N, C-alpha and C positions, 0 to 999 in steps of 0.2 A: 504494500500500500504506500503510495507516495505521500509526501508531507502535506500537500494540499488536500488530498482526499481524506487523510487522517484528521486534518483540522476541520473539514466539513462534517465528519462523523463524530466529532468530539462532543461528549456530554459532560459539561462542567460539574465538578464535585465541590467546589468552593464558592464562596460569595463573590470573590474577585473574578473568578472564572465566568460566573453567570453574568456579571456586569459587562465583561468583555464580549461574551457570546451575544448578548442582547444589544450590543452597540452603544452602551452607555459610557464606556471608556473607548475613546476614539483612536488612541495611539499608545505605543509603548512609552513614549515620553510622558504621557499623562500618568502612567503607573508610577514612574519614579518621582514625578512632581508631587503627586498626592501621597507618596510613600506607602503604596499599597503592596502587601506581601504577595510574592509570586510562589505559589505552592504546587502549580501544575505546569509541566513542561509544554503542554499544549497551548498555553497562553503565549509562550514565545514563538511556537510554530505559527500561531494565528497572525502575529504581528511581523515576524521575521521569517518568512518561509524559505528564504534563500541562504540560510546559514551554512557556512563551511566548517568542517572540523578537521583536525589533524592530531594524530597520536604522537606524543612527545616522549613517552617512555613506556616500556613493557618489562616488568620484573616478575619473577616467580617467587611467591611467598609461601611459607608453610605454617600450618597451625596444628596443634596437638588436639586430637579427639580421642574418645574411648576406643575407637577402631584403629588408632595409630595416627601417623602424620598424614595430613591432607594437603596436597599442593594446589595452589591457585595462581592464576595470572592477575597481576595488579597493573592496571593501565591508567596513564594520565592523558587526558584529552583537552585540547583547547578548541573552542568554537568561536566564531565571529562572523560578521557580515562585511568586514573590511571597510566599514563606514561608520565607526563610532560605537560599536557594541562588541563586547568580548566576555567570555566566560570560561572557567576551568572546572574540571571534574575528575574524580578518581573513581575507578570501578574495579571490583574483583569478581572473578568467575573461573569455573573450571575450564572454560573455553575462552579463547581470545575474543571472539565475536561477542560473546555474552558480556565480558568485562568492558568492552568498548561501548556497547549499548548502555550499560549502567553508568559509565563515565559521561557519556553524552547527555543522558537524562539529568545527571547531577550538574553538569556544566550549564545546562539551560536554566536551572533553578538559581545558579550563581551568576547569571549574566549581569553586566553592569554597563552604564553609559560611560563613554570616555570623551572628555572635552579635549578637542584638538585645536591647534592654532599655529602661530608662528612667533614663538617667544624669543627667537634669536635676533640680536641686534645686527648680526652680519647680513640678515636677509630682509626682515620686516616687510614681507609680501602680503601679509594679511590673509593668506590661504591656509586651510586646515591640514597641513602636511606633517606637523611635528607636535610636541607637547607645548602647551602655552607658557609653562614655567617649570622650574626645577622641582622634581618630586622624588621622594625617597620611599622605597618599599622594603618590608622585612618579612622574613619567614624562617623560623628556626635560626640557624647561624648565618643565613645568607642576607645580605643587605644590597639593594640595587638602587642606584641613583640614575635618574633619567634627566638629561639636559637638552634643552631645545637646540636644534641644529639647522643650518640654512639648507635650502634646496640643493639636491645633488649629492649630499653627504651620504645618504643611505642609512641603513640601520647598523650602527657601530655597536654591536652587542653579541653576546654568546648565542649559539644556534638556537637553543631552546627559548631564550628570551625573544629572539627574532620572530619566532612563530606567534607569540602572544602579541607583539607589537604590530606585525603585519596584519593579523586577523582583526586587530582593533582599528586598523586604518591609518596607523602611523607609518610614514614613509621615510622620514629623516629624524635621527636622534643620536646623541652621544650617550654612552652609558658607562658606569663604573660599578664593579661588583666586589664584594668582600665576603669572606666566609667559605664554607664548603660548597662551592658552586658545582662540583661534580654530582651533588645530589640534585638531580634534575627537577624533581617535583617541588623542592624548596626554591629553586631558582625561578621556576615558572610562577609559583605563588607570590614570590617577592616582586616580580615584574607586574603581575596582576594587581598587587596591593598598591604599587606606585601609580598605576593607571587609575585605580579607584580614587586616589587622592587628587586627581585632576578636578574632581567635582567637590572637593572639600573646601575650596576657596572660591570667592567671587572675583572675577577679573574684569 
């Protein structure tokens, strides 16, 4: 079933979902402006049907049960529309596809708006191609600093961070990282946290 047909067949289970389905909430921007909780991934499918996703890490984890050790795949996924919205999610499953589906579902529930702009004094083009100001994100031991960059610089960041930035619609940025950056999910979460903070201030 395609995303569009799934959205048409969607039967909301929450109050916010019913408001969306009935057309009382006109856009995803209204959800964030009114601070309404998103508890159904179908809400995101309804407003953002063309989301892209990318798997950034796959690990095998084990847990102890009465029957012995059980191995599962742990997957980290980033989703975004490459135009100001991005989300991250983690999923576990005995099969990779199952873990990816769970991660995508969680990422939709974690989607955030990203304020873009041109905060670089080298450029000042007023186009939304970079971050509007310096932001710092943290997760575990990892700290990520995103700094506005002029057009043409590209994404000066680690590979996993580039995925988050690209799917958020950021095309040019400088970044600095500290901590155990080899831990991919913490690097991704720290980058996501930095982008979330673009809406923490008024500019």
